[in-house]
C-alpha positions in Angstrom: -42.0 3.0 75.1 -43.0 3.7 71.5 -41.1 1.8 68.8 -39.3 3.9 66.2 -41.3 4.0 62.9 -40.0 3.3 59.5 -37.7 5.8 57.8 -39.5 8.7 56.3 -39.7 8.4 52.5 -38.0 11.8 52.1 -34.9 10.4 53.6 -34.5 8.0 50.7 -33.9 10.9 48.3 -30.3 11.7 49.2 -29.5 7.9 49.3 -30.9 7.3 45.9 -29.3 10.5 44.5 -25.9 9.5 45.9 -26.3 6.0 44.4 -27.1 7.6 41.0 -24.1 9.8 41.1 -21.9 6.8 42.0 -23.4 5.0 39.0 -22.5 7.9 36.7 -18.9 7.8 37.9 -18.8 4.0 37.3 -20.2 4.6 33.8 -17.4 7.2 33.2 -14.8 4.7 34.2 -16.2 2.1 31.9 -16.3 4.6 29.0 -12.6 5.3 29.5 -11.8 1.6 29.7 -13.7 1.0 26.5 -11.7 3.6 24.6 -8.4 2.4 26.2 -8.7 -1.4 25.5 -8.0 -2.8 22.1 -5.2 -4.3 20.0 -3.1 -1.7 21.7 -3.8 -0.6 25.2 -4.0 3.2 25.7 -3.4 4.8 29.1 -5.6 7.6 30.4 -3.2 10.2 29.2 -3.1 8.6 25.7 -6.9 8.4 25.7 -7.1 12.1 26.5 -4.5 13.0 23.9 -6.4 10.9 21.3 -9.6 12.7 22.1 -8.4 16.2 22.2 -5.1 16.5 20.1 -5.3 16.1 16.4 -1.5 15.8 16.2 -1.5 12.9 18.6 -0.5 9.5 17.1 -3.6 8.1 18.9 -6.1 10.6 17.5 -7.0 8.4 14.5 -7.3 5.2 16.6 -9.6 6.9 19.1 -11.8 8.8 16.7 -12.1 6.2 13.9 -12.3 3.0 16.0 -12.6 3.3 19.7 -14.9 6.3 20.2 -17.6 5.3 17.7 -17.7 1.8 19.3 -18.0 3.3 22.8 -20.7 5.7 21.8 -22.7 3.0 20.1 -22.3 0.7 23.1 -23.5 3.6 25.3 -26.7 4.1 23.3 -27.5 0.4 22.7 -27.0 -0.4 26.4 -29.3 2.5 27.4 -31.8 1.4 24.8 -32.0 -2.2 25.8 -32.0 -1.5 29.5 -34.9 1.1 29.3 -36.9 -1.1 26.9 -36.7 -4.0 29.4 -37.6 -1.8 32.4 -40.7 -0.3 30.7 -41.8 -3.6 29.3 -41.6 -5.1 32.8 -43.7 -2.2 34.2 -46.3 -2.4 31.5 -46.8 -6.1 31.6 -46.2 -6.5 35.3 -43.9 -9.4 34.3 -40.5 -9.5 35.9 -39.3 -11.7 33.0 -40.2 -9.2 30.4 -37.2 -8.5 28.2 -36.8 -7.5 24.5 -34.8 -10.7 24.0 -37.0 -13.2 25.9 -40.3 -11.8 24.6 -39.1 -12.1 20.9 -38.9 -8.3 20.2 -35.2 -8.5 19.2 -36.1 -11.6 17.2 -38.7 -9.6 15.3 -36.2 -6.9 14.5 -33.7 -9.6 13.5 -36.2 -11.2 11.2 -36.8 -7.8 9.5 -33.1 -7.3 9.0 -32.5 -10.8 7.7 -35.4 -10.4 5.2 -34.0 -7.1 4.0 -30.5 -8.6 3.5 -31.6 -11.7 1.7 -34.6 -10.7 -0.3 -33.8 -7.1 -1.1 -30.0 -7.2 -1.0 -29.8 -4.4 1.6 -26.4 -4.2 3.3 -26.4 -0.8 5.2 -27.6 0.2 8.6 -29.9 2.9 7.2 -31.6 0.3 5.1 -31.8 -2.2 7.9 -33.3 0.0 10.5 -36.7 0.5 8.9 -37.2 -3.3 8.6 -35.9 -3.8 12.1 -38.4 -1.2 13.4 -41.3 -2.9 11.5 -40.3 -6.3 12.8 -40.0 -5.1 16.4 -43.4 -3.2 16.3 -45.2 -6.2 14.9 -43.8 -8.6 17.5 -44.3 -6.2 20.4 -48.0 -5.8 19.5 -48.4 -9.5 18.8 -46.9 -10.7 22.0 -49.0 -8.3 24.0 -52.1 -9.4 22.2 -51.5 -13.1 22.2 -50.5 -12.9 25.9 -53.9 -11.5 26.8 -53.6 -7.8 26.4 -54.9 -6.0 29.6 -55.5 -9.4 31.3 -52.1 -10.7 30.4 -50.3 -12.8 33.0 -46.5 -13.2 33.3 -46.8 -16.9 32.3 -48.9 -16.2 29.2 -46.6 -13.4 28.0 -43.5 -15.5 28.6 -45.0 -18.4 26.7 -46.1 -16.2 23.8 -42.7 -14.6 23.7 -40.8 -17.9 23.8 -42.9 -19.3 21.0 -42.4 -16.3 18.8 -38.7 -16.1 19.7 -38.1 -19.7 18.6 -40.1 -19.4 15.5 -38.5 -16.1 14.3 -34.9 -17.2 15.1 -35.5 -20.4 13.1 -36.7 -18.2 10.3 -33.6 -16.0 10.5 -31.3 -19.0 10.5 -33.1 -20.6 7.5 -33.2 -17.3 5.6 -29.5 -16.5 6.0 -28.4 -20.1 5.3 -30.1 -19.8 1.9 -27.9 -16.9 0.8 -24.1 -17.2 1.5 -23.6 -13.5 0.4 -26.1 -12.4 3.0 -24.2 -14.4 5.7 -21.0 -12.5 4.9 -22.8 -9.2 5.2 -24.2 -9.9 8.6 -22.0 -12.6 10.2 -20.8 -10.4 13.0 -24.2 -8.8 13.4 -25.9 -12.2 14.1 -23.7 -12.7 17.2 -24.4 -9.2 18.5 -21.3 -7.1 17.9 -20.0 -3.5 18.3 -17.0 -4.2 16.2 -18.2 -2.6 13.0 -19.3 0.7 14.7 -18.5 4.0 13.0 -19.8 7.5 13.3 -22.2 7.1 10.4 -24.0 4.3 12.3 -24.0 6.4 15.5 -25.4 9.5 13.9 -28.1 7.5 12.0 -29.2 5.7 15.2 -29.3 8.9 17.3 -32.7 10.2 16.2 -34.4 6.9 16.8 -32.6 6.4 20.1 -33.4 10.0 21.3 -37.1 9.7 20.4 -37.4 6.3 22.2 -35.4 7.6 25.2 -37.7 10.7 25.6 -40.9 8.6 25.3 -39.6 6.0 27.8 -38.6 8.6 30.4 -41.9 10.6 29.9 -43.8 7.3 30.6 -42.3 6.9 34.0 -45.0 8.7 36.0 -48.0 7.4 33.9 -46.7 3.8 34.3 -46.5 4.3 38.0 -50.2 5.2 37.9 -51.0 2.3 35.6 -49.4 -0.1 38.1 -52.4 0.6 40.4 -54.8 -0.7 37.8 -56.7 1.0 34.9 -59.5 2.5 37.1 -57.0 4.0 39.6 -54.9 5.3 36.7 -57.9 7.1 35.2 -58.7 8.6 38.6 -55.2 10.0 38.7 -55.6 11.6 35.3 -53.7 9.0 33.2 -55.0 7.4 30.0 -54.2 3.7 30.0 -54.6 3.2 26.2 -52.3 6.1 25.5 -49.7 4.8 28.0 -49.7 1.4 26.4 -49.3 2.8 22.9 -46.5 5.1 24.0 -44.6 2.2 25.6 -45.0 0.0 22.5 -43.6 3.0 20.4 -40.7 3.5 22.8 -39.8 -0.3 22.8 -40.0 -0.4 19.0 -37.7 2.6 18.6 -35.2 1.4 21.2 -35.1 -2.3 20.3 -35.4 -1.9 16.6 -32.6 0.7 16.4 -30.3 -1.2 18.8 -30.8 -4.6 16.9 -30.3 -3.0 13.5 -27.0 -1.5 14.7 -25.5 -4.3 16.7 -27.6 -7.5 16.2 -29.5 -9.4 18.9 -28.0 -8.9 22.4 -29.8 -10.6 25.3 -30.1 -10.2 29.1 -29.2 -6.5 29.3 -32.9 -5.5 29.4 -33.8 -8.3 31.8 -30.9 -8.2 34.2 -30.2 -4.5 34.9 -33.7 -3.5 36.1 -33.6 -6.5 38.5 -30.2 -5.3 39.8 -31.3 -1.7 40.5 -34.8 -2.4 41.9 -33.6 -3.2 45.4 -32.1 0.4 45.5 -34.9 2.3 43.7 -38.0 0.3 44.6 -40.7 0.1 42.0 -40.8 3.9 41.3 -39.9 4.3 37.7 -38.9 7.9 38.2 -35.8 6.4 39.9 -35.7 3.0 38.2 -35.4 4.3 34.7 -32.5 6.8 35.3 -30.6 4.1 37.2 -31.2 1.6 34.4 -30.2 4.1 31.7 -26.8 4.6 33.5 -26.0 1.0 34.5 -27.2 -0.8 31.4 -24.3 0.7 29.3 -22.0 -0.3 32.2 -23.0 -3.9 31.7 -22.9 -3.8 27.9 -19.6 -1.9 27.6 -18.0 -3.9 30.4 -18.9 -7.1 28.6 -17.4 -5.7 25.4 -14.2 -4.8 27.2 -14.1 -8.3 28.7 -14.6 -9.9 25.3 -11.6 -7.9 23.9 -9.5 -9.0 26.9 -10.5 -12.7 26.8 -10.4 -13.0 23.0 -7.0 -11.2 22.5 -5.5 -10.9 20.0 -9.0 -11.2 18.5 -12.2 -10.6 20.4 -15.4 -12.3 21.7 -18.5 -10.6 20.4 -20.4 -8.7 23.1 -23.6 -10.6 22.5 -21.8 -13.8 23.4 -20.3 -12.4 26.5 -23.6 -11.0 27.8 -25.3 -14.3 27.1 -22.6 -16.2 29.1 -22.6 -13.7 32.0 -26.3 -13.0 32.0 -27.6 -16.4 32.8 -25.6 -17.1 36.0 -26.0 -13.5 37.2 -29.8 -13.6 36.8 -30.0 -17.0 38.6 -28.0 -15.5 41.5 -30.4 -12.5 41.7 -33.4 -14.8 41.7 -32.0 -16.8 44.5 -31.0 -13.7 46.5 -34.5 -12.3 46.1 -36.0 -15.6 47.4 
């Protein structure tokens, strides 16, 4: 008797689509929780009234404090998750992450330099230096790690070395100027607390451009995973793909770091969490990551507000504490 063959690939589509819809619902729940939790808890009805009724006593709380913070967390979570996913695909390194490879550190070094040496104290001033720092470090890590012949170990070592060097520079630079420390003390821990609509609107063009480039790179990166020669045979141009990914990572990580400070583990952890459901196909991996990375970031932010009440724990601290054990669990589960 013939044995039944493996499930037809077409049957995976409804399963993956259902999983993506469930992920969107989960994101919607976390968005509501993010608006509801704070110094005063708001019920779902109060959240709705605060969003839609200008006469509501909660309108000002929602629109001036909770909603900008939630929207910023949504964009930053998507940015960090997508940056991590496309970096892992480009370098074929499962440990590739904007934090671990030093890209966030490069953006942080740019912001620290702008704050101390130029006296810049606004997001719109920070972001250009953050983008420059992220771009330089992205190119440097990829080059030092071996370029096309890069191995996961060489990339990780190059990133770790640059990460340590740049964060030492950031600490030394900020300690030399007490006024600069006051300007960026929440930013250095990775925080959404200072979010406002001005920051959200100024981040939006950089985020949107990085998002579009990252999503457009999904199919070419799938081809590149087969090797340069196979990618060319399929009509892809490896040099253009690599340049596009570096541009996307620069826009996403530079903008996110300028807005919130360095936040780790989001770009590393979320692609690993969704890969068992999506497989290596970036046409599914990237949408899943874009939806679930904000769930992790905003969920960590809500948890920080609950655990730190009546104050709060910064979201960068919470993701660092949660990310390590969760990643170790995923590694053991994969083994």
